[in-house]
Backbone bond lengths (Angstrom), bond angles and torsions (degrees), N, CA, C in turn:
res aa  C-N    CA-C-N  psi(-1)  N-CA   C-N-CA  omega(-1)  CA-C   N-CA-C  phi
1 M - - - 1.437 - - 1.530 107.96 -
2 I 1.295 116.07 139.20 1.459 122.23 179.47 1.516 108.05 -122.44
3 E 1.328 115.51 129.78 1.458 119.84 178.11 1.528 108.47 -125.13
4 P 1.323 118.17 106.20 1.467 120.08 179.93 1.530 110.77 -73.54
5 T 1.314 114.90 158.25 1.459 119.21 176.67 1.520 110.01 -76.94
6 E 1.310 115.66 165.67 1.465 120.61 -178.64 1.524 112.50 -70.76
7 T 1.326 117.23 -15.12 1.462 120.29 -177.01 1.525 113.02 -85.08
8 E 1.325 118.13 -7.32 1.461 120.47 179.77 1.523 110.15 -72.16
9 T 1.325 114.90 138.88 1.461 119.81 179.33 1.525 110.06 -81.37
10 K 1.319 115.67 164.72 1.465 120.44 178.57 1.522 110.36 -63.45
11 E 1.324 117.40 -36.61 1.459 120.98 179.47 1.535 110.71 -63.51
12 T 1.324 116.77 -41.83 1.458 120.59 178.69 1.523 110.93 -64.42
13 L 1.326 116.05 -42.30 1.465 120.10 178.65 1.525 111.29 -65.33
14 D 1.333 116.72 -40.32 1.465 120.16 177.92 1.529 111.20 -62.88
15 E 1.329 116.33 -39.59 1.464 120.43 178.54 1.532 110.43 -66.09
16 A 1.320 117.00 -41.75 1.464 120.52 178.30 1.525 110.83 -62.93
17 I 1.315 116.95 -40.75 1.465 121.08 178.34 1.524 110.40 -63.38
18 A 1.325 116.86 -41.63 1.467 120.48 179.18 1.532 110.77 -62.64
19 V 1.315 116.75 -41.31 1.467 120.60 179.19 1.525 110.49 -65.58
20 L 1.330 116.99 -44.05 1.463 120.13 179.46 1.527 111.57 -64.43
21 R 1.313 116.87 -37.31 1.471 119.68 177.09 1.524 110.82 -65.88
22 A 1.332 116.58 -40.09 1.464 120.09 177.97 1.532 110.59 -63.86
23 L 1.326 116.81 -40.41 1.461 120.06 176.79 1.525 111.31 -63.81
24 Y 1.319 116.12 -40.11 1.462 120.62 178.54 1.526 110.81 -62.47
25 E 1.322 116.40 -44.72 1.463 120.05 179.18 1.525 111.32 -64.23
26 T 1.333 116.57 -39.28 1.458 120.34 177.10 1.521 110.49 -63.34
27 A 1.322 116.56 -41.62 1.468 120.52 179.70 1.522 111.56 -64.82
28 Q 1.312 116.80 -34.69 1.462 119.88 178.95 1.529 111.51 -70.79
29 K 1.336 116.78 -37.89 1.463 121.10 -177.39 1.530 112.23 -79.33
30 D 1.349 116.24 -43.44 1.464 120.93 -175.16 1.528 109.45 -142.35
31 P 1.321 118.37 83.72 1.466 120.87 -177.44 1.526 113.06 -60.56
32 D 1.312 117.29 -29.52 1.458 120.09 -178.32 1.527 111.88 -67.27
33 Y 1.319 117.50 -27.14 1.471 121.56 179.48 1.525 110.62 -59.84
34 L 1.307 117.41 -46.13 1.460 120.56 -179.25 1.521 111.78 -77.07
35 H 1.314 116.91 -23.25 1.462 119.71 178.58 1.525 111.07 -63.87
36 H 1.320 116.98 -31.65 1.463 121.50 -178.59 1.527 112.83 -97.22
37 A 1.313 118.39 11.21 1.462 121.98 179.16 1.526 109.49 -71.66
38 P 1.298 119.38 154.33 1.455 130.54 1.21 1.529 111.66 -80.33
39 H 1.314 115.63 154.36 1.457 120.87 -174.74 1.527 113.69 -102.89
40 H 1.323 118.36 -26.12 1.467 121.00 -172.58 1.524 111.88 -121.95
41 C 1.321 117.70 42.31 1.464 121.99 179.36 1.524 109.08 -119.30
42 P 1.332 117.46 149.36 1.462 119.22 179.01 1.532 112.25 -62.04
43 I 1.326 117.39 -34.47 1.457 122.08 177.74 1.519 106.83 -112.84
44 K 1.318 117.05 115.08 1.464 120.35 -175.76 1.525 111.73 -71.44
45 R 1.306 117.26 -60.23 1.466 121.47 179.85 1.529 107.42 -136.46
46 P 1.329 117.07 110.94 1.465 119.02 -178.34 1.531 111.42 -69.09
47 D 1.313 115.41 146.08 1.462 121.56 175.86 1.526 106.99 -87.87
48 E 1.312 116.84 94.90 1.458 121.89 -173.61 1.523 112.64 -69.09
49 V 1.322 118.04 -30.70 1.464 120.52 179.40 1.522 109.98 -66.84
50 T 1.331 116.83 -47.99 1.459 120.24 178.33 1.524 110.79 -64.18
51 A 1.304 117.54 -38.89 1.463 120.74 178.71 1.525 111.26 -63.72
52 A 1.326 117.36 -36.54 1.460 120.35 178.98 1.525 111.56 -73.77
53 R 1.328 116.86 -36.81 1.467 120.43 -177.93 1.523 112.86 -80.41
54 H 1.321 116.91 -31.33 1.468 121.74 -177.93 1.528 109.35 -132.19
55 P 1.336 117.58 72.11 1.470 118.97 -176.96 1.533 111.63 -69.38
56 V 1.300 115.32 142.83 1.465 121.78 174.19 1.520 105.90 -99.37
57 L 1.333 116.19 109.52 1.454 121.02 -172.92 1.518 113.49 -97.56
58 R 1.318 116.99 -8.60 1.462 120.35 179.20 1.519 109.52 -131.53
59 W 1.323 115.01 144.26 1.453 120.24 176.67 1.517 108.31 -79.31
60 S 1.320 116.70 140.03 1.458 121.06 173.44 1.524 107.90 -134.86
61 A 1.313 114.77 143.64 1.463 119.93 -178.62 1.524 109.52 -66.70
62 P 1.329 117.06 141.55 1.465 119.08 177.75 1.522 111.27 -64.98
63 V 1.312 116.18 145.81 1.460 121.60 179.47 1.519 108.40 -76.71
64 Q 1.351 115.59 126.82 1.462 120.44 179.38 1.515 109.12 -106.73
65 D 1.312 115.76 137.95 1.472 120.59 -179.07 1.492 110.92 -82.44
């Protein structure tokens, strides 16, 4: 269930509805596509168990070769 705030404009709500309808149509045509989402993120599916057991509390620069 999605409940928008009162400050959202009608245009924003219409755009959100259009996106949700497109997702629904995609799910009806190819359910496997949404099963593997997200598609364009640096981290596809975070490992929440490892994150909870071994939290990284400080940012560190990536090691460059």
